[in-house]
N, C-alpha and C positions, 0 to 999 in steps of 0.2 A: 496480413498480420504484421504488426510493427512491434519492436521491442527497444527498450532503453535500459541501460545498466548504470548503477551508481554505487559507490562505496561510501558508507557512513560510519563514523566512529562515535563512541559514547558521547552523548550531549549534542550531537549534530542534528540539524533538521533541514528539510528541503521542501519547497512548495513547487508543485508542478502544475502547469496549465497545459492540458493536452488537447490537440486538435484531432478529433476522432472522425472517422469516415461515417457517413450516414447509415451504413449497414452494420456498424459496430453495435453489439448488444451487451458485451461484458468487458470488464477490465480486470486483469489478474495482477496481483502483487506477490512476488516471491522473495524470500529472505534466506540467506545461507546461515545455518546454525551448525555447531559441532555435533550436537546430539539431536539429530533429525528425528529419531524415533520418539522422543519425549517432548518435542516442541511443535507448535503449529507454525509451519514455515510457508504457508500460502493462504491467500484470501482472494475471493472472486466477488466482484460486485456487479449488479445489473445496471446497464446504462439505458436511459430513456431518451430516444431520439427527439430532437428539437426542443430539448429542455436543458437547463444548466444543471449538471450533475456534480456533486462534490462528496468527498470522503476524507476522513482522517484515519491514518493507520499508525499504530504505535508498535515499535519494536522493543519488546521487553525480554526479561529473562525466560519467561514461559513461552515466548513466541510472538508471532505477528497477530495483532488484534485490530479490529475495526472499532474506532472510538466515536462517541457522540460529539466530543469536542477535544481540543488539544489538552494534553496533560503534561505535568512536569516529570513523570516517572519513566518516560521513554523517549525515543526519537520519533519525530513526526515525519510522515511522508505526505 
């Protein structure tokens, strides 16, 4: 299992291209929020081997969301 850590500020965005092991099946994204009990602070996506996988995550006031496309209302991962 591998991990990377980034700090983002309001308005920041980052694009990651990950090299995954062929045995990888899931990628998890975690975000730190002050009010953990009322926000969605984690998302997990399934990875399909031998395919190009992509996802856009938005960090907003209500937590971490998986988006269909980039938005201007939050930070992109």
